[in-house]
Structures are given as structure tokens and as C-alpha cells.
C-alpha positions in Angstrom: 204.0 109.9 207.8 204.8 113.0 205.8 207.4 114.2 208.2 209.1 110.8 207.9 209.0 110.7 204.1 210.3 114.3 203.8 213.9 113.3 204.6 216.7 114.0 202.2 218.1 110.5 202.5 214.8 109.0 201.5 214.0 111.5 198.8 217.3 110.7 197.0 215.7 107.5 195.9 213.3 109.6 193.7 216.1 110.1 191.2 217.9 106.8 191.6 216.4 103.4 192.4 213.3 103.0 190.3 211.4 100.6 192.6 212.1 102.7 195.7 211.1 105.9 193.8 207.8 104.3 193.0 207.3 103.3 196.6 208.0 106.9 197.8 205.8 108.4 195.1 202.9 106.1 196.1 203.2 107.1 199.7 203.1 110.8 198.8 200.2 110.2 196.5 198.3 108.5 199.3 199.0 111.4 201.7 197.8 113.9 199.1 194.5 112.0 198.6 193.6 111.9 202.3 191.0 114.2 203.9 192.0 117.8 202.9 190.9 119.5 206.1 193.0 117.2 208.2 195.9 117.3 205.7 196.1 121.1 205.7 196.4 121.2 209.5 199.1 118.5 209.3 200.9 120.3 206.5 201.3 123.5 208.7 202.7 121.4 211.5 205.2 119.7 209.2 206.2 123.0 207.6 206.9 124.5 211.0 208.9 121.5 212.2 211.0 120.9 209.1 211.5 124.3 207.6 210.8 127.0 210.2 212.3 125.4 213.3 215.1 123.6 211.5 218.5 124.5 212.9 221.2 125.7 210.6 219.0 125.3 207.5 219.0 121.5 207.8 216.7 121.0 204.8 217.1 120.9 201.0 215.3 122.4 198.0 214.2 118.8 197.2 212.4 118.5 200.5 210.8 121.9 199.9 209.7 121.0 196.4 208.3 117.6 197.6 206.3 119.3 200.4 204.6 121.6 197.9 204.2 118.9 195.3 201.9 117.2 197.9 199.8 120.3 198.1 199.7 120.5 194.3 198.5 116.9 194.1 195.9 117.6 196.8 194.5 120.6 194.9 194.5 118.6 191.6 192.4 116.0 193.4 189.6 118.5 194.0 187.5 117.3 191.1 184.3 118.9 192.3 183.4 122.6 192.8 182.2 121.8 196.3 185.6 120.5 197.4 187.3 123.8 196.2 184.7 125.9 198.1 185.1 123.8 201.2 188.9 123.8 201.4 190.4 126.8 199.5 190.1 129.3 202.4 192.0 127.0 204.8 194.6 126.3 202.1 195.0 130.0 201.5 195.7 130.5 205.2 198.4 127.9 205.0 200.0 129.6 202.0 199.9 132.9 203.9 201.7 131.2 206.8 204.3 129.7 204.5 204.9 133.0 202.7 206.3 134.3 205.9 209.1 131.7 205.6 211.8 134.3 205.0 210.7 136.4 208.0 210.3 133.3 210.3 213.7 132.0 209.2 215.2 135.4 209.7 213.9 135.6 213.2 215.6 132.3 214.2 218.8 132.5 212.1 221.8 134.7 212.0 222.3 137.4 209.4 225.0 135.2 207.8 222.7 132.3 207.3 223.8 131.5 203.7 220.8 129.1 203.2 218.4 131.9 204.0 220.2 134.6 202.0 221.3 132.8 198.9 218.6 130.2 198.3 215.5 131.9 199.7 214.3 133.0 196.2 214.3 129.5 194.9 212.3 128.3 197.9 209.8 131.2 197.4 209.4 130.4 193.7 208.4 126.8 194.5 205.9 128.1 197.1 204.4 130.8 194.8 204.2 128.4 191.8 202.2 126.0 193.9 200.0 128.9 195.1 199.2 129.8 191.5 197.8 126.2 191.1 195.1 127.1 193.6 194.2 130.2 191.6 193.3 127.9 188.7 190.6 126.4 190.8 189.0 129.7 191.9 186.5 132.1 190.3 187.5 135.7 189.6 185.6 136.9 192.7 187.4 134.3 194.9 190.8 135.3 193.5 190.1 139.0 194.0 189.1 138.2 197.6 192.4 136.4 198.4 194.4 139.2 196.7 192.6 141.7 198.8 193.4 139.7 201.9 197.1 139.6 200.8 197.0 143.4 200.6 195.8 143.6 204.2 198.4 141.0 205.1 201.2 143.3 203.7 199.7 146.3 205.5 199.8 144.6 208.9 203.2 146.3 209.3 204.4 149.9 209.1 205.1 151.1 205.6 208.8 151.6 206.2 209.5 148.4 208.1 211.5 145.5 206.7 208.6 143.1 207.2 206.3 145.3 205.1 208.9 145.3 202.3 209.4 141.5 202.4 205.7 140.8 202.3 205.2 143.4 199.5 208.0 141.6 197.5 206.2 138.3 197.9 202.8 139.7 196.9 204.1 141.3 193.7 206.2 138.3 192.9 203.1 136.2 193.1 201.1 138.6 190.9 203.9 138.7 188.3 204.0 134.9 188.3 200.3 134.7 187.8 200.4 137.3 185.0 203.2 135.3 183.3 201.1 132.2 183.6 197.5 133.3 183.0 198.1 136.6 181.0 195.0 138.6 180.1 192.5 136.9 182.3 194.5 137.9 185.4 194.9 141.6 184.5 191.9 143.0 186.2 192.8 141.2 189.4 196.4 142.6 189.2 195.1 146.2 188.7 193.4 145.8 192.0 196.9 146.1 193.6 198.0 149.2 191.7 197.3 151.4 194.8 199.6 149.3 197.0 202.2 149.3 194.2 202.2 153.1 194.0 202.4 153.3 197.8 205.4 151.0 197.9 207.3 152.9 195.3 206.5 156.3 196.8 207.5 155.1 200.3 210.8 153.8 198.9 211.4 157.2 197.3 210.6 159.1 200.5 213.0 156.9 202.5 215.8 157.3 200.0 215.2 161.1 199.8 215.3 161.5 203.6 218.5 159.4 203.8 220.2 161.4 201.1 219.3 164.7 202.6 220.4 163.9 206.1 224.0 164.4 207.2 226.0 161.2 206.9 227.6 161.4 210.4 224.3 161.4 212.2 223.2 157.9 212.9 219.6 158.1 214.1 217.9 155.0 215.3 214.5 154.0 213.9 212.0 151.3 214.8 211.2 148.3 212.6 207.8 146.6 212.3 208.4 144.8 215.7 209.3 147.9 217.6 213.0 147.0 217.8 215.7 149.7 217.4 217.6 149.6 214.1 220.4 151.6 212.5 219.4 154.4 210.2 219.2 153.3 206.6 218.5 149.8 205.2 221.0 147.0 205.6 222.5 145.3 202.5 219.8 142.6 202.6 217.0 145.1 203.1 218.3 147.1 200.1 218.2 143.9 198.0 214.6 143.3 199.1 213.6 146.9 198.1 215.4 146.4 194.7 213.6 143.1 194.1 210.3 144.5 195.2 210.5 147.4 192.8 211.5 145.1 190.0 208.4 142.9 190.6 206.1 145.9 191.0 207.3 147.4 187.7 207.0 144.0 185.9 203.5 143.5 187.3 202.5 146.9 186.0 204.2 146.1 182.7 202.5 142.8 182.1 199.1 144.1 183.2 199.3 146.9 180.7 200.8 144.6 178.0 198.2 141.8 178.2 195.3 144.1 179.2 195.8 146.3 176.1 195.3 143.3 173.9 191.7 143.3 174.8 190.5 145.9 172.4 186.8 145.5 173.4 187.4 147.1 176.8 189.4 150.0 178.3 192.0 148.7 180.7 192.8 151.8 182.8 191.0 155.1 183.3 192.5 158.5 182.7 192.9 159.1 186.5 194.9 155.8 186.8 197.1 156.8 183.9 197.9 160.2 185.4 198.5 158.5 188.8 201.0 156.0 187.2 203.0 158.6 185.1 204.8 160.5 187.9 205.5 157.3 189.9 207.0 155.4 186.9 209.0 158.5 185.8 210.2 159.1 189.4 211.8 155.6 189.3 214.1 156.8 186.5 215.5 159.3 189.0 215.2 157.5 192.3 215.9 154.0 191.1 219.6 154.8 191.0 219.8 155.2 194.8 219.8 151.5 195.6 221.7 150.2 192.5 225.1 150.4 191.1 225.7 151.5 187.6 225.2 148.1 185.9 222.1 147.3 188.0 220.5 150.7 187.3 221.2 150.4 183.5 219.6 146.9 183.5 216.7 148.4 185.6 215.7 151.1 183.1 216.4 149.1 180.0 214.6 145.9 181.1 211.9 147.2 183.5 211.2 151.0 183.3 211.4 151.8 179.6 209.2 148.8 178.4 206.7 149.6 181.2 206.5 153.3 180.2 205.9 152.1 176.6 203.1 149.8 177.7 201.5 152.6 179.6 201.6 154.8 176.5 200.0 152.0 174.5 197.2 151.7 177.0 195.5 154.9 175.8 194.8 156.8 172.5 194.5 160.2 174.3 197.1 162.5 172.8 196.9 164.8 175.8 197.9 161.9 178.1 200.8 161.1 175.7 202.0 164.7 176.0 201.8 164.6 179.8 203.9 161.4 179.9 206.4 162.8 177.4 206.7 166.0 179.3 207.6 164.2 182.6 210.3 162.3 180.8 211.8 165.4 179.1 212.3 167.0 182.5 214.8 164.3 183.4 216.8 164.8 180.2 218.5 167.8 181.9 219.3 165.9 185.2 222.8 166.4 186.6 223.4 162.6 186.6 224.4 161.3 183.2 222.9 157.9 183.9 219.5 159.4 184.5 219.8 161.4 181.3 220.6 158.1 179.5 217.6 156.4 181.1 215.3 159.3 180.0 216.6 159.1 176.4 216.1 155.3 176.5 212.5 155.8 177.5 212.0 158.3 174.6 213.7 155.8 172.2 211.3 153.1 173.3 208.3 155.4 172.8 209.3 156.5 169.3 210.2 152.9 168.4 207.1 151.1 169.6 204.4 153.8 169.3 206.0 154.8 165.9 204.0 157.5 164.0 201.6 157.9 166.9 204.3 159.4 169.1 205.2 162.1 166.5 202.4 164.0 168.2 204.9 164.6 170.9 207.8 165.5 168.6 207.4 169.3 168.7 208.0 169.5 172.5 210.9 167.0 172.2 213.0 168.6 169.4 214.7 171.3 171.4 215.6 168.8 174.1 217.2 166.5 171.5 219.2 169.4 170.2 220.6 169.9 173.8 221.3 166.2 174.3 223.3 166.0 171.1 225.7 168.4 172.8 225.9 166.5 176.0 229.3 165.8 177.5 228.6 162.1 178.2 229.3 159.7 175.4 226.5 157.2 176.4 223.9 160.0 176.4 225.0 161.2 173.0 225.1 157.7 171.5 221.6 157.0 172.7 220.4 160.3 171.4 221.8 159.6 168.0 219.8 156.3 167.9 216.7 158.4 168.9 217.5 160.9 166.1 217.9 158.0 163.6 214.5 156.6 164.6 212.7 159.9 164.3 214.3 160.6 160.9 213.1 157.1 159.7 209.6 157.9 160.9 209.4 161.4 159.4 211.5 160.7 156.2 213.3 163.9 157.0 216.6 165.0 158.5 216.5 166.3 162.0 218.2 169.6 161.0 215.2 170.3 158.7 212.8 169.5 161.5 214.7 171.9 163.9 
């Protein structure tokens, strides 16, 4: 019945003829209220038939949304705790299967499949938003368990494979979505994935470093997660996956630190975690430029990196840790690339702006770098440095020349 209802011609009535819309909605409501165990099995069959095996992307976003609306209605119908306990594991397995949608479509479609390339993010958002509805029904222990299983799910493939990257992207997009939705209560669960986040960012850095250090005329072949030969270096689509994955990883860390720090009664991260995050985040200032053009990189450090570094600083009151973070950033202020110097100054500006007087503890080690940056040959670096100087002068009520 569900497979018959999920047809674009029929679903058009949902936004047109009122009587027909009510009829279709009643059918969908009836399907969602049937036995959950049997329905979950049927849903997997329908998903495979309509979305995975569909030729030439012969399905619409409306069909996809309606499919997951049925799942949402089914979960909303679990009014007792026993129903959630009985069915949530099977539903999680279904979600895990559906989350491979991009990979399954990629295996059966050409590289120029516009439906897969251009609209896959919209489809994945619908899926992950529905997945977050299941989280509302679970205890912290149950949610931690499924997140742990998702980590193992990502790690089924080799770290440098395209499939590992896609699954990592989906996991961190899901975590970011849950943090945006549930905020502080989800922080401890998200921190559970910090190890994987660091591994992903470090592996990306290692790949980019090896590619940049190898002669451009040598085209060595590597193996993907399925053991198939591929050309050296990521394709355009694989690069976009790496960029998006890094964005969601940084946003996940940012929101975890932001919402977690609001709980003053408990310490969010330990000293060891702080020291583990510092070099990884600061490294992104340098290596984040490899996959992005100038505009993308500028947006990356302004929207993602600088605010996350500020949130990390705000997660502790230890001046020694602040100095360690500040020192890592200062090292990049002398980088040969002007964009990287701009990004480093932007991070310093964020720290002195948000942490305010607290960050004056790091001023002595910063002053001589500021003096050098004011003489930089790049206009953007100088302009950002002047804003930094203005901020410091406001905090100290003293001119920079006097401080120097």
C-alpha cells in the first residue's frame, strides 16, 4: 500500500484537492499506526525499491519527505516506554541502511547524476531530521549506544576511502543537527565522538600534505574502500564531501563547547581534551586552505574556525591553557600565505573580543607579533590587525605604542 501511495502523481493532491489530500493523509496515518515490527521491514523494502533501485533518479523530494513522515508518525505513536524499547533498535538499523543512500545511489548511477549530486543534501536533511525524532524517545544511555554504533559504522571502511568520508559526513551532520535541536542535554553524547572528529581532520591533513609534497606529474593509483583502483587525489565530489565533513565536525565541536560551557556546575572538557583539540583546530587554519578557494576559505575561518577556537578558550579558566592556545595561533601569523595570516589574526581578534579582559593574560606574548603584522605587505592582514589593535586599546585604555 505504501509503495502505491508514494507516487508523485498521487502526492500532488496533498497540496491541491482538499478531499483527496485528506484521503491520502488518512491512508498514510493508517500505515504509520500498523504493527511497527512489520512496518519497519516493509519500509526497508519500499526504500530500496523506490529510492535505491530507481533508475535515473525517478523520485521527488516530496516522495522522500512523505516516506520519512510515515516513520515520524510511527515513532510519535509509541506512547509507552515498552514500545520504544521493543522497536528502537530495529528502526535504528533501518536508519543506518537509509544513511547509505548517497553511497547506494552512487554505486548505481553515473558521476553526472544531477539528482544525486545537487539534491542529495536535501534528501539527507529530511532523513537526519526524522532520525533526531527517535533520539527524543531514547534515554542518554540508549542514545550513546547508537552513537557508538554509528562510529563503528563509519570505521567499517579505511580512513582514506571515499565511503569513510561520506559516512563521517553523515554522522557529524546528524550530531550537529541534534545539538542545534537539543542543545546542552546532547553535549556529553557529542563529546563521545571527539576522537573520531580528530581522526577525520588529521587524516584529511595527512592526505593533503602527501598530495602537495608529491610531484604533480606522477599519477599513482590508490585503492578505495571497496578495493577498486582510483586516480591519485580526491575527485571534485570527494573534495566537496571532505569540505562539508570538516564544516560539520567544526560546527559540532563549536556547539558542544558553546552549550556545554553554559552548565557552570560541571566541567565540560578535561585538560587533556583541551590540549588534544588545540593543535587540530589550529592546523585547520593552515590546511583548510588546500580544498577551498579564497572565498570558501575566508568563510571557513570566519564562520567556523574562529568561533570554535573562541568557544574552546571559553571552556576553561586555566591561563596556562590559554597561553598554549594563543602560542599555536601566533605561529601562523608568520605563515608565507597571506590568507593564513589573515585567518590567524581573525582568531586573535575573536579571542580578544569575546574573552575580553581575560585574554589580556596572553597580551605580552602577542605584542611583538602585532608589531610585525602592522608592517605586513598584505592589505587584508594589516586591516584585520588594525581592528585587533583597536580592540586591545579599548580593553587596556592605553595606546598600543605605550604597550610596546
